[in-house]
Structure formats: structure tokens, C-alpha cells
N, C-alpha and C positions, 0 to 999 in steps of 0.2 A: 268490440271496441266502443267506448262511450263517446260522448260529444266532445271531450277534450282531446281525443286522439290516442288515449292510452288504452291498453288492453285491460279489460276487466278480469277479476279473479275467476278462474274456471270452476264452475260448481262441481265438476267431476274430480277436482283435486289436482289437476295438472298445473304446473308452475306457469305463472304469467310471464310473458316476455316483455322486455323493455323495448319500446318502439325505436327503431334505428333513426338517428337524426339525419335528415336530408340536408346535403350541403354540396356545393360545387367547389371541388378542390382547386379549380383553375384560378380562383381568387387568390390563393396562396402564391401561385406563380406570378400573378400580376403585382402582388405586393413586393415580391423579391425583385421583379423587374423595375418597379418604381424606385427601389433603393439603389439599384445599379444606375438608373438614370440620373439620380441626384443623391450621391453618397452621404451627404450631410444629414439626410432624412433618417439615417439609422438611429441617431440619438433620440429623435422624436418617436420613432416606432418602438424603441425599447422601453419607453414609458408605458406602453399599452400591451405589447405582445411578448409572450415567452415562447421558447421553443416548443414547450408541451402543448401550445395552442394549435400547432399545425397537425392536420390529420394525416398528411403524407410524410412518412419518415424521411424521405430524401429531401423534402423541403425544409423539414426541421433541422436536418444536418447542415444544409446550406446556410440557413439563418444563424446557426451556432457559429459557423466558420466566419460569416460576415461580421458578427459581433467580436470574434477573436481578432480579426484583422483590424477593426476599428480600435479595439483596446490597445493594440500594439502600435497605434499611431499611423497605420496605413490608410490608403484610400480604397474603399470597397469597389472592386471591379471584378469581372470574370477572371482576369489574369491573376490578380492578387488572391482571390478566393482559391483558385486551382493551385497556386503556389503553396498556400497554407494547408490545403488538403493533403498535398504530397508530404509536406514537412510533418504533419500530424499523423500520418499513416492512415488516412481515412479514404483512400481511393476506392476501397470496396463499397463505400456508402455513396459516393458521388462520382459518377463518370466524368472525365474531363470535358466532354461536350455539353454536359447539362447546364452549367452556369451560362454558357453562351446561348443555349436554347432559351433560357429564361430572359436573357438580355434582349432577345429578339422579339419579345411578345408585344412591344410597342406601348408600354405603359409610361406615364409621365410622373416625375417626382412629386408634383403637386397632388397627385392622387393617393400617395402613400398613406396619409392619415385616414382616408375613407376606407381603403382596403384593410388597414390595420384593425380598424374597429370591427369590420366584418369577421376577420379571422379570429379576433379575441372573442367576440360574441358567440360564434359557432364553436370555438374551442371550449368555452364555458359550458355550453349546452351539452356537448359531447362528453366532457368530463363529469358533468352532473348525471348524465345517463349511465355512465360507467360506475359512478359511485352508487347510484340507485340499484344497479345490478349486484354490486358487491354487498350492499346491505341486505338485499333479497337473498343472496346465497348464504350470508351469515345467519339469517333467520331460519333458512331451510336446514342448515347444519345443526341447529340446536344450540343450547347454552351449556354444553358440558365443560367448557373452559371457564365459564363464569364471566361476569361483567359484559354480557353481550350488548347491552344498551350503550355502554361506554365505548365499546369497540366500534359500534355503528356511528356513534357521535364523533369518534376519532377520524373516521373516514370522511365525514362531512367537514370537520375542522381542517383536515389536510387539504381538502379541496379549496376551502376558503383561503388558506395560507398560500396556495399556489396561484392566486388570481391577482392580476395587477389592475390598478386604476390610474387614470390620468392624474397628473399633478394639478394643484389649484393655487391661486394667488394667496400669499400668506395673510392678506387682509381680510379674507373671507371668513375667518374665525374671530374677527375683532370683537363683534358684539357678544359672542359666546364667552370670550375671555373676560370682558368687562363685567358681565353678569356673574361669572365664577368668582372674580376678585371681590365683588360686592357681597356675595352670599356665602362663600365657603372659606374656611381657614385653609391655608396652603399645606399645613402639617397637622398630623395627629400626634400629640405629645406622647412620649414614652413615660413609663412610671418613674423615671429618674430625672429630676430637674437639672442635675449637673450635666447629664448627657444631652438634654434638650438645649442647654446653653451652647453646646458645640454644634450639633447637627439640626437643631430645631424640632425634630421629631421625625416621623416617617411620612413620606409623600406618595400619593398614588402615582404609578408609572415609574417608580424608582426602585433600584436594586441596591441592597445593603449587604455587606459582607462583614461578619464578626468571626474572628478566629482566636483560638487559644491552644495551648498545649493540651495533651490528653489529660482529662481530669481538671481542666482549668476553669470550668464553669460555663462553657459556651452553650450547652444544652439547657442549663438552668436559665440562662439569659433568654434563649429562644422561647422556652415555655412560659416564662414570666411575661414576656412581651406579648405572646399569643393570648394569655389569660387577660391581660390588660385591654387589648383591642377587642376581645370577645365581650368583656364586661361593658364596653362602650356601645355594644349592640352591633358591631361589625362581624360579618362571617369570617372565620379564620380556618385555614387548612394547615395541618401540621404533618409533614412527611418525616416519620421517625424510622431511620434505617439502622439505628444503633440500639434502641430500646423498644420493648413491646408496648402495646397500648396500656396494659395493666401497670407496667413500670411507670409510664408517664402519669397514669391516674394516681398512683401513690405519691409521686412528687407534687402533683397538683393539690392533693388533699393536704399534704404537709405545708405547702406554700400558702394555701388559703386559710388553714385553721391553726397553724403554728404547732403541729404535732411533730415530734422529733422523728427524723428519717429512720433511725435504727429501730424505733418501735414499730413503724409501719413495715419495714423490710422484714423484720423478724416475727411479725404478727404477735407482738407482746404489748397489748394496749390495756390501759386501765379502763375502768368503767367510764370515767370522764372522757378518755380517748375514744372509746367506741361511740359515745354520744356525739362527740365532735365529728366523727366520720359520717354518722347518720345525718348530721346537720349539713355537712358538705354535699351530701348526695343530691338534694334538690337543687342546690346552687350550681353544681357541675352539670346536671342534666339540662338545666335551662340555658347553658352557654351555647352560642352558635359556633362551637369549636369541633371540627371533625379531624380524625386522625387516619393516616394511611401508613401502616406498618408492615406491609408485605415484604418479606426478605427477598433479596436479589432483584430489587426493582431497577428498571432501566429508566432512562430519561423520558422516553415516550410515555411510560406509566405515570410519571409525575405530572407531565403535561396534561394527560387525560384526566387525572384527579383534579387538577386545578381548573380545567375547563368545565368539569362537571359541577364543581362548587360555584363557578361563575354563573352557570345557567340557573342556579337556585337564587341568585341575586345578592347584591350588596357584599361582594367579596372584598374584604379590606386588607388581608395579609395572608401570604403563603410563606411558611417556614420550611426550609429544607435542612434536615439534621442527619448527616452532614454530607457535603458534596462528594468527599472522597470515597463514600460507600456506595455511590451509584454504580451500577454494573455496566461495563462497556459492552457494546454489541459484538456478536461473533466476528463481524467484518472489520473490527477496529484495527487500525494500523499503528496507532500511537495513543497511549493513555494520556500523555500530556496534551495532545490535540483534542482528545475527548473532553478533558477538563475545561479547556478554553472554549470549546463549542458549547458546553453546558452553561458556562458563565454568560456567554453572549445570548444563549437561549433564555436564561433567567431574566435578562434585561428585556428581551423581546416579549416575553410572557407578561412582565409587569406592564409594559406599554399596551399590549393587546387587550389585557383583561382590566386595565385601569386600577390595579391594586399595587400594594407594596410587596416586594419579594425579599425575604431575608435568607441568605445562604450562610450556613454555619460551616466552618472548615477548621482543620487542624493546622497548627504551625509545625514547621520542620523541626525535627529533634536536634539537629546539629547546632541550633542556636545556643544550646546550653554549654557548648564548648568555648564560647567567646568569653573574654574577660567581663564584658557587660552583657548579661543574659536578657536584657530588655529587648522585646521583639521589634523588628523593623519590617518594612513592607516586603522586602525580598524573602522574608521567612515564610511568607504565605505560600502554601502548596498551590500549584497552578497559578502563580502570582501574575503572570503576564495577562492571562485572560480575565481573571478576577479584578485585577487593578484597573484594566482598561474599561470593563463593563460596569463596574460598581459606581454608584453615585457617592457612596461613602464606604470607607473601609476602617473598621475599628478592631484593634488588637488588644486582647485582654492579657494582663500580666499580674501574677501574684508573686510578691517577693518572698524571700526565705530568711530565716534567722535561727540562731541556736537557742534552744530552751532546754535547760537541764541536760546539756551535753548532746542533744540530738537536734537535727535540722528539721524545722517545721515551716509550713507556709504561713504567712501572716494573714490576718483577716481582711486586710486592705486589698482591693483589686483595682489596678489602674486600667482605665479605658483610654487607650492611645488612639486618637483619631488621626490615622496616617494619610487619609485622603478624604476630601470633603468638597464636592462640587458646589454646595450651597453655602459654604462659610469657611471658617478658619480651621486649621489643624491644631492639635494640642492634646493635653492629657487632663483627665478628671479622675478623681479617686473616690470609689464607693466602698461599701463594706459587704463582704461575702459572708453570708450566714448559711453555710452548707448544711448544717443540721436541720434547717427548715427549708432547704432547697430554694433559697431566694437571695437576691441581691438588694440591698437597701441603701438609701441615701444617707450620707454622713452629715452630721451637723457642721463639722469642721474638716475640711479636706487636707488633713495632715497625716503622715505615716505614723501609725501607732507604735510607741516604744514598748508599751505593755499590752499584751493580749488579754482578753477576758479570761479569768481563771488563773493568771500567773501570780497574782498577789493574794 
């Protein structure tokens, strides 16, 4: 053991053990007694302590029931706790006599904050020791599954997310806010001035949802925005669950160099085309744009990817293309609930990492059966969660018309801002250039009566 109290690595190759955290669990009992003594203290304690901070499972169960009683509008006491234990079917966890034993320990309500801080501090140390052991076991098992470093980082990130901190007065960040207002622009503009006129641009800590029908251009929008932010020098993460990295790269080359998509997809390039591809190579490789295209990705995989990029520094944007392709966990009870949880998770991730998050999603197919096929907010899949969590929701729509006896989509694409926390809602029209995998600004925002090539 070294001077810090930790076990040194054994030179004979035996696994080092994590030192057990010394802690008097009686403190937990005194904390629960203090809450019984002054039930209103439960709200103060909940700002500091979570049930997972308790070392004794029975104490953790009592604390959970206490919180349940308070949430239901009851007064926390041994009698109300026991009543709730019976109603919740948890008598196997908490004997009826135990809350009364805790109430008899003699603690006072005024002592609750002090005891809460002790329980929190020791809970953090214990969970940190458990996380260290889990990382050690991960290292010992090898990296056959790949991404061993990210899995280890995920263990630490999960620990960070499970820790509470006391609240602080809102004025404590006043100086920081003034400095930020003086030195930083609140938005990073998108490549489209018409869209900026509606939403301003993208803001760190904000969640944006852009949705369209299948083939409606949402992936082109996401990739073009990612390219723009990367060209400004910000790090960008692109989660592509629909296309491979090579498919994205072809679109990126087309977008940057104006090479027709069909020529890239069919590998039929002229000498000038090949020269343009080579010119694009250096520019693409210099971009701080990273792609995650692993099939069957779950939400925790996306979170791990985002946090890994954040640790590299200056993460400006995370694009998820698209949410409906994220795989639900085996324990999932409802796909709809999963989508809502992921939407809320996207907002939390934006705030935690201080970046913008763009979720791309498909619109429901049944919208085409209406007399007016223009999308509305309720056409958004998982609309309840996405509508609630997003700072702005933009619906893309391309109209149709008859040309030579057949129905074709117009080159105009409407950006319908259906929700906007930072400004007004409304519609702006841009031009869709699918042959070059890009969306461009229109000089005049009017619907084209004649498409290019019709005359």
C-alpha cells in the first residue's frame, strides 16, 4: 500500500484490490430520523442525497418511500411510511418496526443538512470505488468487444450523472452571463439566411428537430449544416444510422465540389471530376467532423460517442440521423416511451456538453392522405417528446406538380418552423438541389411555376 492508502500493483501479476471505503452507516439512520423529526426537511435533503447514496439497502428503501409519501402530499412519519410500504408491496424490504426504530434515534430536524452532506460524500466515494473496480475488471477482460476506453469513460460519466449538487442563488452566475453577452454571439448562423431569419441560428445547449418525409432531404440538411459548422472550426459529430460513412463522404464531395450525385454513386467520373475529388480530399480530411455509423446503435452508444468528442474539446454540434433508427434496449416496454426518453436525453446532452444537438426524424406517412399534405407538428413521429424537448422544430416540405403527364416534386423546399422558443414561427422557402446533395438560398422566396429544364 502506498502513502495514499491505495494498493500498489502487485509485481507478481496479481490483481490489485480497491480499498474498501470506511463509513459509519449509523449516519444514514440519523439522517432518516432527522427527517421524521421535521418532515419538511425532506425537500432540502432531496437536493443533496439520492437513494443510491445509501450504503444500507434498507435505509435506501426507507428514503425512497419517504420521498414517495412527500410527492403524494403526505406528511412523512413512521406511520405514513409503513402505510405506503404496504400499499407498494415492499414489506419484504422494510419491516414494520424499522421506521419506528429510526424515529427513536434522537436526531433533530436541524441536523438533517449536516447528515445529508455526510451521506452524499460517502456515497460518492463508495460509487467511485465501485466504478474504479468496474474499470479495472474491464481492463483485465481485454478489448475483444472494442471501444474499451469509451466503455470505461461511460462508467465514469454514469457516475457523474448520478451525483447531485446543492442549488445556488441565480445571481451567482451574473458576472459570467455579462461577460458571455459581451464576448460571444448567442447563435452560430446556419448556411441559410432565410432560416436564420426565423430561428437565429443554432445555440449551445439547445435541441433542434428537423423532420421530413422519406427522401425529403433531411439527411442532406443535417450533413450540410454539419459541414458548415465544421468549416467554422467547431468539432462536429455525425451519427449516421441510415447511410454508411462512405455514402456520407460521396454526398460531402458532391456538396463541396458540385459533382453530380449520379456520377459519384455510379463511379462514372470525367477527368475533371476525378481532379475535383482529389481537390476535395485535403479539404475533407482537415474538417473536425467525425462520423459514427455503427448499425444497431443504441442510445447509450450515441451518448458515449458524443462524450468522447466533447473530451477532445470544442464540440459545436451533434447530428443524429435519424432518431427512428435508434435501437430500443431488450427491456423496452414501449417504443413510444423510448422515443420520448431519447428526445429528453438529447436536450439533456446538449445542456451537459454545451453544444447544439440536431435530431433528424421522419414524418408520419398518413399525412399524405389529407386534402392538404403540408406537414403539421402532430405529423412528427414521437411528437410528444420531441415537441416538448426541442427548442425549435422545423418541418421540411416539397410540393408536387404534374410535368409531362407525371407527378414530380418541385425544387422548392418549404422550411416550416412549427415551434420556436427563441422567436416566431412561420415558413421560409429554399431551393433543393438534390443532384448536388445541397439546399441553397433562393433570391426570391416564391414558388417556382417552371422548374429548371422544363423550358
